[in-house]
N, C-alpha and C positions, 0 to 999 in steps of 0.2 A: 202557125207557131208549134215548135215539137219539142215533147220531153225526150233527151239523148241519155240513155241508161247503157252503163257499161261497165262489164264484170269480167274479171281476168282470175284464172286459179293462184291461189295463195293472195287474194286482195280482197278489201269489203268491197261492195258492191257501190257506186255513186251515181247520181245522176243529176242533168241540169237543163235549164231549158235553153232552147234555140228558136232564132226568128228567123226564119230562109225567107229572101227575096230574090224571084226570079230566078238565073242564073249564077247569084253571087257566091261565090267562095267565100265561106266562112271559118273562120278560124278560133277555136276552143279549149282551154285546157282545162281539163280535170283532175285533179288531184285522188289518187286513190292511195290508201292506208294499207300496210301490210297487214294481214290477216294475222293476229294472234289467236287462235284457239285452244282448245285443252281437247286431250285425245280419251276423255274418262266418259265411260256410260252415263246416262243418267236412268236413274230406276226409281221408282218409290215404293214398289213391293217388297214381301220375303222371300219371291221367286216359287212361292204356293198357289197353287189355287184349290178357293172350296165351292165358287159357284161358277155359273157360265151365262153367256150371253147368247142368244140369237133371236133376230127380231124378224115380223111379218113381213116386210114388204124389202126388195132387192133396192138398194140404195142408200140402206140405211146402216149403221154399224156402231159399234163401241170406238170410245175415243178416251184417250188420255191426255191432261191438259200439261206441259211441259213447260220449265221455267228454268232458262240455262243461268249458269253464272257472268256469262258476258259473251261476248259475239263467238258464234260458233256455228261449226255448217253439218246438216244433219245428213250421216252419212246412211245411218239403217235404224231399221227400228226390229226391236226383237219381241215375239209376242208368242203367248202359249196359245195354243189352240186346244180345245177340247178333246179326249180319245174317242175312238169310234164309237160307242155305247151312246153316245150322246149328242148333238140330236142324228136322229134316225130317219134315212138313209143317211143324211148329213153330207157332205160335200167336199172336194179338196180344192176348191176356186175362192178366191177371195179379194176383193180390191184393197190396197194400202194408199192413204194419201194424207199429204201435212195440211193444216188450215191453219193460216197468219194470225194474228190480233192485229187489232187498228189501235189508233195512240190511245184511243180510250179503253185499251185491253178486253174489249170486246172481240169475238170469234169474228175474223175476216173473211176474206177468199181462202176458195182450197187452192193451192198452188199446182200449177197444170191438172191433168186427169189424173184421175186413180190408177197406179200401178196394178194390173192384172197379176197375181202370180197364183201359183200351186203348192198348198202348204201340206206339211206332214201332221196327221193330228196326234194328239196326245204328247208333243214336243213344243220346245221351243223353237222358233223357226226365225233364223233372221234375217229380215226383206232389206237389200241394199236400195239405199233412197237417195244415193251420188247424181245420179243421173237431172234431179233437178237444181244441183248447185244449190240447195237452199240457206242461205249464211243469216243468223237474226241474232239479237241480244233481246229479242222480247219473247214473251210467252207463246207458244207455239201448240197446237196439237196433232198427233197422230191418230188416225185414224182409219178402222177396217170399214170398206164401203161393200155391202152385201153384192154377190154378182146374180144371184137368185134368192127365190123367196123363201121365207119361213126355215124348215126343217131339211131342204135342199143344201143349204149352205152351213157352213163347218161354226162351231160354238166358239166365242173366245172364252178362254180363262178369264175367271176372275176372284183377286185375291180378296175375301172376303175380311181380312184383317191386316189391311197393309198400313203401313205409318202413315197416309195421307190421302183417307178415302174421298175426299175432295176433289181430286184430281182424275177421277172416272165419271165420265159421261157417257150416255147415248146420242148417236146424232140420229133425228128422226123429223124426215120431211125438209130438211135443210137446218133443222134447231137444232140447239145442245142443250139437255136437260140432265141434270147432275143424277148418278143414279143412285145415290140417297136418298132421292127423292120418295118421299110414303109410296107413292103411286107404282112405283119400278118394282116389281115381281121378278126376283132374278130364280134360276135353279139352282136347286141344292138346298 
């Protein structure tokens, strides 16, 4: 027994179960719905940063919970990294990851492996994520994944006064913790 998954540009992915017996040829029809997406950027802050976050361990990072208005393909993430003065010496390398959610809305699996990129500190960085071909109509998370420890990583800018603060998280040791948690101490 196998699960056959079919993806094509411009269509919503679909899957079906297939039972293969010996050398038997099996015909299976799978319908793909035409993808009708949106070109708008989804954002929850006002474009400013008042805080920053860098974590102790590599593999950890900051995350934002995204809620699409319908089926959409994740093409990119636009992330602000703190200027050169913090952390010191800092770094310019970071991983960017997409995390899916399961049927109950909880954080699910990482989609593929993190994309390792070189960023420009002190500005917004548009990171191309189209290679993942990730299409969803459910909540998902865009997360940074530190490739180095502590102050050797770039700091992620945090909008202290964003209109939806409940969307900001830290992912530490595989778990997601809301940044609004009183145990979280941010820079600034």
